[in-house]
C-alpha positions in Angstrom: 65.5 -1.1 -18.9 69.0 0.2 -19.9 70.0 3.6 -18.6 68.8 6.5 -20.8 66.7 4.1 -22.9 63.6 5.6 -24.6 60.3 5.5 -22.7 57.5 3.6 -24.5 54.2 5.4 -24.7 52.2 3.2 -22.3 48.5 3.7 -21.3 49.4 5.5 -18.1 50.9 8.3 -20.1 47.7 9.1 -22.0 45.2 8.9 -19.3 45.1 12.7 -19.1 43.8 12.9 -22.7 41.6 9.9 -22.8 37.8 10.5 -23.4 35.3 8.8 -21.2 32.3 7.1 -22.9 29.0 6.4 -21.2 26.1 4.1 -22.0 23.2 6.1 -23.3 20.7 4.5 -21.0 20.6 4.9 -17.2 18.7 1.9 -15.8 16.4 2.5 -12.9 17.0 -0.2 -10.3 14.0 0.8 -8.1 10.7 -1.1 -7.7 7.8 1.0 -9.0 4.2 0.2 -8.2 0.9 2.0 -7.5 -1.6 -0.4 -8.8 -4.2 -0.3 -6.0 -4.2 3.5 -5.7 -4.5 3.9 -9.4 -7.4 1.4 -9.6 -9.2 3.0 -6.7 -8.8 6.4 -8.1 -10.2 5.2 -11.4 -13.0 3.0 -10.1 -14.2 5.0 -7.1 -15.4 8.5 -6.4 -13.1 11.1 -4.8 -14.8 13.4 -2.3 -13.3 16.8 -1.4 -13.1 17.2 2.3 -12.0 19.6 5.0 -10.4 18.8 8.3 -11.8 18.1 11.8 -13.4 21.3 13.0 -14.9 22.5 16.3 -18.7 22.3 16.5 -21.6 22.6 19.0 -22.4 19.5 20.8 -21.0 17.3 23.6 -17.5 18.3 24.7 -15.0 15.6 24.1 -13.6 14.1 27.3 -10.0 14.0 25.9 -9.8 17.2 24.0 -12.2 19.4 25.9 -13.5 20.6 22.6 -16.5 19.4 20.6 -15.4 18.3 17.2 -17.1 17.6 13.9 -15.6 14.9 11.7 -14.2 15.9 8.3 -16.2 13.2 6.4 -19.3 11.2 7.3 -20.2 7.8 5.8 -24.0 7.2 6.3 -25.4 3.7 6.2 -28.8 2.0 6.7 -27.8 -0.3 9.5 -31.2 -2.0 10.4 -34.3 -2.7 8.5 -37.9 -2.5 9.9 -41.5 -3.3 9.0 -40.9 -7.0 9.6 -43.7 -9.4 8.8 -45.9 -11.1 11.4 -49.1 -13.2 11.4 -52.6 -12.7 12.7 -56.2 -13.9 12.3 -57.7 -10.8 10.8 -60.7 -11.3 13.1 -60.4 -8.2 15.3 -57.0 -8.9 16.6 -54.2 -6.3 17.0 -52.1 -5.4 14.0 -49.2 -4.7 16.4 -46.8 -1.8 16.6 -44.7 -0.8 13.6 -41.0 -0.5 13.2 -38.8 1.2 10.6 -35.3 1.4 9.2 -32.4 2.8 11.3 -29.5 4.8 10.0 -26.2 5.8 11.5 -23.1 7.4 10.1 -19.4 6.6 10.5 -16.7 9.1 10.0 -13.2 9.4 8.8 -10.4 12.0 8.8 -7.9 12.7 6.1 -4.3 11.9 6.9 -1.3 14.1 6.0 1.5 12.4 4.1 4.8 14.0 3.2 8.1 13.0 1.4 11.0 15.4 0.9 13.9 15.5 -1.6 17.0 17.6 -0.8 19.6 18.5 -3.4 22.7 20.5 -2.9 23.5 23.6 -4.9 26.7 22.0 -6.3 24.7 19.0 -7.5 22.2 21.1 -9.4 24.8 23.3 -11.0 27.2 20.5 -11.9 24.5 18.6 -13.8 22.7 21.5 -15.4 23.0 21.5 -19.2 24.0 18.8 -21.6 27.7 19.6 -21.3 27.7 19.0 -17.6 25.5 16.0 -16.9 23.7 13.2 -18.6 20.5 14.3 -16.8 19.4 17.5 -15.1 19.3 16.1 -11.6 16.6 18.4 -10.2 14.2 17.9 -13.1 14.7 14.1 -12.9 14.3 14.1 -9.1 11.0 15.9 -9.4 9.7 12.8 -11.3 11.6 10.2 -9.2 10.3 11.8 -5.9 6.7 11.7 -7.1 7.0 8.0 -8.0 8.5 7.3 -4.6 5.8 9.2 -2.8 3.1 7.3 -4.7 4.8 4.0 -3.8 4.4 5.1 -0.2 0.7 5.8 -0.6 0.3 2.4 -2.3 1.9 0.7 0.7 -0.5 2.4 3.2 -3.5 1.5 1.0 -2.7 -2.1 1.9 -2.9 -1.5 5.6 -5.2 -1.7 8.7 -5.1 2.0 9.7 -2.2 1.7 12.1 0.5 2.7 9.7 1.7 -0.9 9.6 3.8 -1.8 6.5 4.5 -5.4 7.5 4.6 -7.7 10.5 7.9 -9.6 10.9 7.0 -13.3 10.3 7.9 -15.9 12.9 10.1 -17.5 10.2 12.0 -14.3 9.4 15.7 -13.8 10.2 16.4 -10.6 12.2 20.1 -9.7 12.1 20.4 -6.5 14.2 24.1 -6.8 15.1 26.0 -6.3 11.9 25.1 -2.7 11.0 28.1 -0.6 10.7 26.2 2.5 11.6 28.1 4.6 9.1 26.8 5.7 5.7 28.6 3.7 3.0 29.4 0.8 5.4 29.6 -2.6 3.6 28.0 -4.4 6.6 24.3 -4.2 7.2 21.6 -5.0 9.7 18.9 -6.9 7.9 15.5 -8.5 8.2 15.0 -11.3 5.6 11.9 -13.4 5.0 9.4 -10.6 5.2 5.9 -11.0 3.8 6.4 -8.3 1.2 9.6 -6.2 1.1 8.0 -4.1 -1.7 6.0 -2.4 1.1 9.3 -0.6 2.0 11.4 2.0 0.3 15.1 2.9 0.2 16.1 5.5 2.7 12.8 5.2 4.5 12.6 5.7 8.3 10.6 2.9 9.9 9.4 2.5 13.4 9.4 -0.8 15.3 6.5 -1.7 17.7 6.1 -4.9 19.7 2.3 -4.6 19.2 -0.1 -2.3 17.5 -0.7 0.6 19.8 2.2 -0.5 22.1 5.3 1.4 23.1 7.7 2.0 20.2 11.1 0.2 20.4 12.7 2.8 18.2 13.3 3.4 14.6 15.8 2.7 11.9 16.5 3.9 8.3 16.3 1.4 5.5 19.3 1.5 3.2 17.9 -0.9 0.6 14.7 -2.8 0.1 14.9 -6.1 -1.9 11.6 -7.4 -3.2 13.1 -10.5 -4.7 14.9 -11.7 -1.5 12.0 -10.3 0.7 14.6 -8.4 2.7 15.4 -4.9 4.0 18.9 -3.7 4.9 20.2 -0.9 7.1 23.7 0.4 7.7 22.5 1.3 11.2 21.6 -1.0 14.0 18.0 -2.1 14.5 16.2 -0.9 17.6 17.1 -3.0 20.7 14.8 -6.0 21.0 13.6 -6.1 17.4 12.3 -9.6 16.8 9.9 -11.8 15.0 6.3 -10.7 15.5 7.2 -7.0 15.7 5.3 -4.5 13.6 7.1 -2.2 11.1 5.3 1.1 10.9 5.5 4.2 8.8 7.4 7.0 10.4 5.0 9.5 12.2 2.3 7.0 13.0 1.3 6.3 16.6 1.1 2.6 15.8 -2.5 2.4 17.0 -5.4 1.4 14.9 -7.1 4.4 13.4 -4.0 6.5 13.5 -3.0 6.3 9.8 -4.5 5.7 6.4 -7.3 3.2 6.5 -6.3 0.6 3.9 -8.1 -2.4 2.6 -7.3 -4.5 5.7 -9.2 -1.9 7.8 -12.4 -2.8 6.2 -12.0 -6.3 4.7 -12.2 -8.0 8.2 -14.7 -10.7 9.3 -16.3 -10.6 12.7 -17.8 -8.1 15.1 -14.9 -7.0 17.2 -13.2 -3.6 17.2 -14.3 -0.4 15.5 -14.5 0.8 11.9 -15.3 4.4 10.8 -15.6 5.2 14.5 -18.4 2.7 14.8 -18.3 -0.1 17.4 -18.9 -3.2 15.3 -20.3 -5.3 18.2 -23.3 -2.9 18.4 -24.4 -3.9 14.9 -23.5 -7.6 14.5 -22.8 -8.6 11.0 -23.3 -5.2 9.5 -19.6 -4.3 9.3 -18.2 -7.7 8.7 -16.7 -8.9 5.4 -17.0 -12.6 4.4 -13.8 -14.6 4.5 -12.8 -17.7 2.5 -10.0 -19.5 4.3 -8.3 -21.9 2.0 -6.1 -23.4 4.8 -3.0 -23.3 2.6 -4.7 -24.9 -0.4 -4.4 -23.4 -3.9 -7.3 -21.4 -5.3 -9.7 -23.5 -7.3 -12.6 -22.9 -9.8 -15.2 -22.9 -7.1 -13.8 -19.9 -5.2 -15.5 -17.2 -7.4 -18.9 -18.9 -6.9 -18.4 -19.3 -3.2 -17.6 -15.5 -3.1 -20.8 -14.8 -5.0 -22.9 -16.9 -2.7 -21.4 -15.3 0.5 -22.1 -11.8 -0.8 -25.6 -12.9 -1.9 -26.3 -14.2 1.5 -25.5 -10.8 3.0 -27.1 -8.5 0.5 -29.4 -10.6 -1.6 -29.5 -11.8 -5.2 -30.6 -8.3 -6.4 -27.5 -6.5 -5.1 -27.1 -3.9 -7.8 -23.3 -3.4 -7.7 -22.3 -7.0 -8.0 -21.2 -6.5 -11.6 -18.6 -4.0 -10.4 -16.8 -6.6 -8.3 -13.1 -7.0 -8.9 -10.3 -9.1 -7.5 -7.1 -7.6 -6.1 -4.1 -9.8 -5.3 -0.4 -10.5 -5.9 1.4 -12.1 -8.8 1.7 -15.4 -7.0 -2.1 -15.8 -6.8 -2.4 -14.7 -10.4 0.0 -17.5 -11.3 -2.1 -20.0 -9.3 -5.2 -18.9 -11.2 -3.4 -19.1 -14.5 -2.4 -22.7 -13.7 -6.1 -23.6 -13.5 -6.4 -23.0 -17.3 -3.2 -24.7 -18.4 -4.8 -28.2 -18.9 -7.6 -26.6 -20.9 -5.1 -24.9 -23.2 -3.2 -28.2 -23.7 -6.5 -30.1 -24.4 -7.5 -27.6 -27.0 -4.2 -28.0 -28.8 -4.3 -31.8 -29.2 -5.8 -31.9 -32.7 -3.6 -29.2 -34.2 -1.6 -30.7 -37.1 2.1 -30.1 -37.9 5.6 -31.4 -37.0 6.6 -28.6 -34.6 5.7 -28.7 -31.0 3.2 -26.0 -29.9 3.9 -23.4 -27.3 1.7 -24.5 -24.4 2.1 -21.2 -22.6 0.5 -17.9 -23.5 2.5 -14.7 -23.4 0.7 -13.3 -20.4 -1.1 -14.7 -17.4 -4.9 -14.4 -17.0 -6.5 -11.0 -16.4 -9.8 -12.4 -15.0 -10.9 -14.8 -12.4 -14.4 -16.1 -12.5 -15.2 -13.6 -15.3 -14.2 -10.7 -13.1 -11.2 -8.4 -13.5 -8.1 -9.5 -11.6 -5.9 -6.5 -10.6 -2.4 -7.6 -9.9 -0.4 -5.6 -7.3 3.1 -6.4 -6.2 2.3 -4.8 -2.8 -0.5 -7.2 -2.1 -0.1 -9.6 0.8 0.9 -13.1 -0.2 -1.7 -15.8 0.2 -4.5 -13.2 0.1 -7.0 -12.1 -2.6 -9.4 -9.3 -1.9 -12.8 -9.1 -3.7 -13.6 -5.4 -3.9 -16.9 -3.9 -4.9 -15.6 -0.5 -6.1 -18.8 1.5 -6.0 -18.8 1.0 -2.2 -15.4 2.5 -1.8 -14.2 6.1 -2.1 -11.3 8.5 -1.4 -11.8 11.4 1.0 -9.3 13.9 -0.1 -8.4 17.4 1.2 -5.1 17.6 -0.8 -4.4 15.5 -3.8 -0.9 14.2 -4.3 1.1 17.2 -5.4 4.1 19.5 -4.6 3.9 21.1 -1.2 3.6 24.9 -1.4 5.5 27.0 1.1 3.4 30.0 0.1 2.8 32.2 -2.9 3.4 29.3 -5.3 6.9 28.6 -3.9 7.6 24.8 -3.9 11.3 24.8 -3.1 13.1 26.3 -0.2 16.7 26.6 1.1 17.5 24.4 4.1 18.4 26.2 7.4 21.7 25.3 9.0 20.7 23.1 12.1 23.5 24.8 14.0 21.9 28.2 13.5 24.6 29.5 11.2 22.6 30.8 8.3 21.6 28.4 5.5 22.9 25.3 4.0 23.8 25.2 0.3 20.9 22.9 -0.3 17.3 23.2 -1.4 14.4 21.0 -0.5 11.0 20.3 -2.0 8.2 18.0 -0.7 5.4 16.0 -2.2 2.3 15.8 0.0 -1.3 14.6 0.2 -4.0 14.7 2.7 -6.5 11.9 2.1 -8.0 8.6 3.4 -9.8 5.6 2.0 -13.2 4.5 3.0 -15.6 1.6 2.4 -19.3 2.3 3.0 -20.5 -1.4 2.6 -18.2 -4.0 4.1 -20.8 -6.7 3.3 -20.3 -6.1 -0.4 -16.8 -7.6 -0.3 -15.0 -10.9 0.4 -11.4 -11.8 1.0 -9.5 -15.0 0.6 -6.8 -15.9 3.1 -4.2 -18.7 3.5 -4.2 -19.4 -0.3 -1.1 -21.4 -1.1 1.6 -19.4 -2.7 3.4 -21.1 -5.6 7.2 -21.5 -5.6 8.7 -18.8 -7.8 
């Protein structure tokens, strides 16, 4: 450009007066699911409970204090007055017998999740002239959704706090984590059974076995339900490998130490304990029938097989059979839908017209064998649980709600960890104290190793 020539008005010169425009919608990229909890809450009874308390009786060998459980589950475990034969000609009628009852017990489990927001964040987004959303108000909703997703994950479990077991086919990459927030490199575990069991920014413990010695913990940066992967900017605990158990933070990793989910009760066999009862002492009474499909797809006979197995255990007059539902993942729902495709095609053969018909309905099936199919994206792949809801219940001391620090206060400033007063942040928590129980394990059935479709 010649010396002293005029300067054109280029874009760089007007950046200081340009207005920024924003899309009106802010998409939420998070997975959201609480199907099983919602269905349990709707279809079962919730019982208010207290906590474990001291009580007269035998002193516990571990605690030195006699304890009374928070909630008892009574069951008739053995029948009596069995039939015999005689002559009626002066012989003995024999001694009599009668029913036997016992009770199991369960304790509510405390669950917490916290949301911390800085003072500047709240003020800089408060009001329509400062932010597109009021962050604190929005995070009250987001945090509740996140908390309920955590409860949903534990409702799938076996009472150990397990969220998933790393499959033998998974890829564990524990050497690329940058260890710094914002790092573009991640440690990762890909090929999980169900990554929707995990949440962004969740602290997870790694155990080599249930009840074993913890390897350590790591914080998930992102959970990807499509790729069945979780990522961390930090390193995974040393030794993390296939077969390890990924547990919710705070659990001991031992059976009975966390929320008793459906895999606590829907188990076949007489080993272990349930509701504090040694199953081997009462063979068959606390066992749930299993249909192992050996990697074959579900077929039309499965619902009838389930009905027969429950009938064998409880008789043809079992009164709650009509309240039986199926719970499983979207893959199994697709497999069940595929059973009906040929029927839909056959029914359309005689329809006249020159335009090809749509052979696919808008939605997949909502029933299987005439019973409701409840689809949950947290459900384990290859598994379908048949649940007789009247046999289940929720023992609840605190319903999911905001934690109160006292006198109705639900938000508190955060102390400076160095002891220098307070941080310019406030924190609130959602909490619950509850557990899930099943009083009749013979009333259920579960399908395992059902082939998953390619999606």
